[in-house]
VMD Tcl script that draws the C-alpha trace (Angstrom):
set ca {
  {0.00 0.00 0.00}
  {1.53 3.32 -1.03}
  {1.34 6.57 0.95}
  {-1.53 7.96 -1.12}
  {-3.63 4.84 -0.56}
  {-2.88 4.86 3.17}
  {-3.95 8.50 3.39}
  {-7.12 7.80 1.39}
  {-7.94 5.08 3.91}
  {-7.43 7.52 6.79}
  {-8.93 10.68 5.28}
  {-11.16 9.44 2.50}
  {-9.53 11.58 -0.18}
  {-6.38 12.07 -2.23}
  {-7.11 15.68 -3.31}
  {-4.14 17.93 -2.37}
  {-6.32 20.68 -0.82}
  {-8.38 18.21 1.13}
  {-5.21 16.41 2.13}
  {-3.67 19.59 3.57}
  {-6.88 20.44 5.44}
  {-7.13 16.88 6.75}
  {-3.49 16.89 7.91}
  {-4.01 20.24 9.67}
  {-7.14 18.93 11.41}
  {-5.39 15.75 12.48}
  {-2.40 17.73 13.79}
  {-4.71 20.09 15.67}
  {-6.61 17.18 17.25}
  {-3.35 15.49 18.26}
  {-2.12 18.72 19.85}
  {-5.39 19.17 21.75}
  {-5.29 15.55 22.90}
  {-1.73 16.01 24.14}
  {-2.76 19.11 26.11}
  {-5.76 17.36 27.66}
  {-3.61 14.35 28.54}
  {-0.95 16.51 30.16}
  {-3.52 18.47 32.18}
  {-5.37 15.33 33.29}
  {-2.23 13.43 34.23}
  {-1.90 12.93 37.98}
  {0.74 14.86 39.83}
  {3.86 12.89 40.64}
  {4.00 11.36 44.09}
  {5.60 13.67 46.63}
  {8.40 12.76 48.98}
  {6.96 11.54 52.33}
  {9.87 13.16 54.19}
  {9.05 16.51 52.59}
  {5.40 16.10 53.60}
  {6.47 15.41 57.19}
  {8.77 18.45 57.19}
  {5.95 20.67 55.91}
  {3.53 19.20 58.46}
  {5.98 19.73 61.33}
  {6.52 23.33 60.22}
  {2.76 23.96 60.11}
  {2.28 22.28 63.48}
  {5.10 24.38 64.99}
  {3.30 27.51 63.77}
  {0.08 26.22 65.33}
  {1.70 25.38 68.67}
  {3.54 28.71 68.66}
  {0.25 30.59 68.35}
  {0.88 31.78 64.79}
  {-2.58 30.64 63.75}
  {-2.99 32.57 60.50}
  {0.35 31.31 59.22}
  {-0.47 27.80 60.43}
  {-3.83 27.91 58.65}
  {-2.12 28.94 55.42}
  {0.42 26.13 55.79}
  {-2.26 23.51 56.55}
  {-4.37 24.81 53.66}
  {-1.42 24.29 51.31}
  {-0.82 20.82 52.75}
  {-4.49 19.87 52.42}
  {-4.41 20.82 48.73}
  {-1.23 18.82 48.15}
  {-2.39 15.81 50.19}
  {-6.21 15.82 50.10}
  {-6.49 12.27 51.47}
  {-4.43 12.87 54.63}
  {-6.85 12.91 57.58}
  {-4.14 14.12 59.97}
  {-3.64 17.29 57.92}
  {-7.38 17.98 57.67}
  {-7.83 17.46 61.42}
  {-5.08 19.91 62.35}
  {-6.33 22.37 59.70}
  {-9.81 22.18 61.23}
  {-8.38 22.74 64.72}
  {-6.50 25.79 63.48}
  {-9.56 27.23 61.77}
  {-11.63 26.62 64.90}
  {-9.16 28.58 67.03}
  {-9.35 31.38 64.45}
  {-13.15 31.39 64.74}
  {-13.65 30.28 61.13}
  {-16.23 27.66 62.09}
  {-17.78 27.00 58.68}
  {-14.44 26.13 57.11}
  {-13.38 24.25 60.23}
  {-16.49 22.07 59.92}
  {-15.61 21.34 56.29}
  {-12.05 20.41 57.28}
  {-13.35 18.03 59.97}
  {-15.75 16.49 57.44}
  {-12.83 15.97 55.06}
  {-10.78 14.39 57.86}
  {-13.63 11.99 58.68}
  {-14.04 11.11 55.00}
  {-10.31 10.47 54.60}
  {-10.22 8.23 57.69}
  {-13.67 7.18 58.93}
  {-12.10 5.37 61.92}
  {-10.73 8.66 63.28}
  {-13.07 9.73 66.10}
  {-11.45 13.09 66.86}
  {-12.56 14.62 63.57}
  {-16.19 13.62 64.22}
  {-16.01 14.87 67.81}
  {-14.52 18.19 66.70}
  {-17.19 18.53 64.00}
  {-19.87 18.04 66.66}
  {-18.23 20.66 68.92}
  {-18.01 23.17 66.07}
  {-21.65 22.57 65.13}
  {-22.66 23.07 68.77}
  {-20.76 26.35 68.92}
  {-22.48 27.44 65.71}
  {-25.83 26.53 67.28}
  {-24.91 28.56 70.35}
  {-24.14 31.62 68.20}
  {-27.38 31.15 66.25}
  {-29.36 30.97 69.50}
  {-27.69 34.16 70.74}
  {-28.77 35.89 67.54}
  {-32.30 34.48 67.79}
  {-32.67 35.61 71.39}
  {-31.82 39.20 70.45}
  {-34.31 39.17 67.57}
  {-37.23 37.33 69.13}
  {-39.95 39.16 71.00}
  {-39.28 39.09 74.74}
  {-41.65 36.87 76.74}
  {-42.71 35.01 73.59}
  {-42.91 31.22 73.45}
  {-40.08 31.19 70.90}
  {-37.89 33.36 73.13}
  {-38.48 31.01 76.05}
  {-37.57 28.04 73.83}
  {-34.37 29.80 72.70}
  {-33.52 30.60 76.35}
  {-34.00 26.97 77.33}
  {-31.83 25.69 74.47}
  {-29.20 28.30 75.27}
  {-29.01 27.14 78.90}
  {-28.64 23.53 77.75}
  {-25.87 24.40 75.30}
  {-24.10 26.59 77.85}
  {-24.06 23.67 80.25}
  {-22.49 21.49 77.54}
  {-20.03 23.97 76.10}
  {-19.55 26.70 78.66}
  {-19.89 30.35 77.81}
  {-19.26 31.51 74.23}
  {-16.17 33.39 75.41}
  {-14.48 30.13 76.42}
  {-14.76 28.77 72.88}
  {-14.58 25.21 71.66}
  {-11.80 22.94 72.84}
  {-10.75 20.88 69.83}
  {-8.97 17.54 70.02}
}
mol new
graphics top color blue
foreach p $ca { graphics top sphere $p radius 0.5 }
foreach p [lrange $ca 0 end-1] q [lrange $ca 1 end] { graphics top cylinder $p $q radius 0.2 }
display resetview
């Protein structure tokens, strides 16, 4: 089979103009496929020692009270290692201490998903949700009509939560 016959089999034509157009289209498709393949290719595995160094650095920031910097470091680690429950747990703890409860809850959910056997992430999620409930009750109590049935219900729930968690000023103690 000569080159012209092979091309006719591939492109269905031997006309020079159609051949050039067909070659350009094929080249364009191959280039696009190469780009898609390179974008979709998984990232190379990272060095476990480097991960541990980064984790220890982030944890040192956390323990040293540099919470914003620790949160940024744990955020970076969680993006690089999204299946590491230990990273998500510490990231959630950091966000909780910063008062970023919505994102802390998400981090604890991610930790629980990455390692369902890990109880601390579920416990911390429950504590964060309780603190969010406490804040919502505080807001409700200021907006509800005094001496209404709803206000009394909010007061009762608030007392129950306060007995579980302490005052809002004490915050949540994460594990």
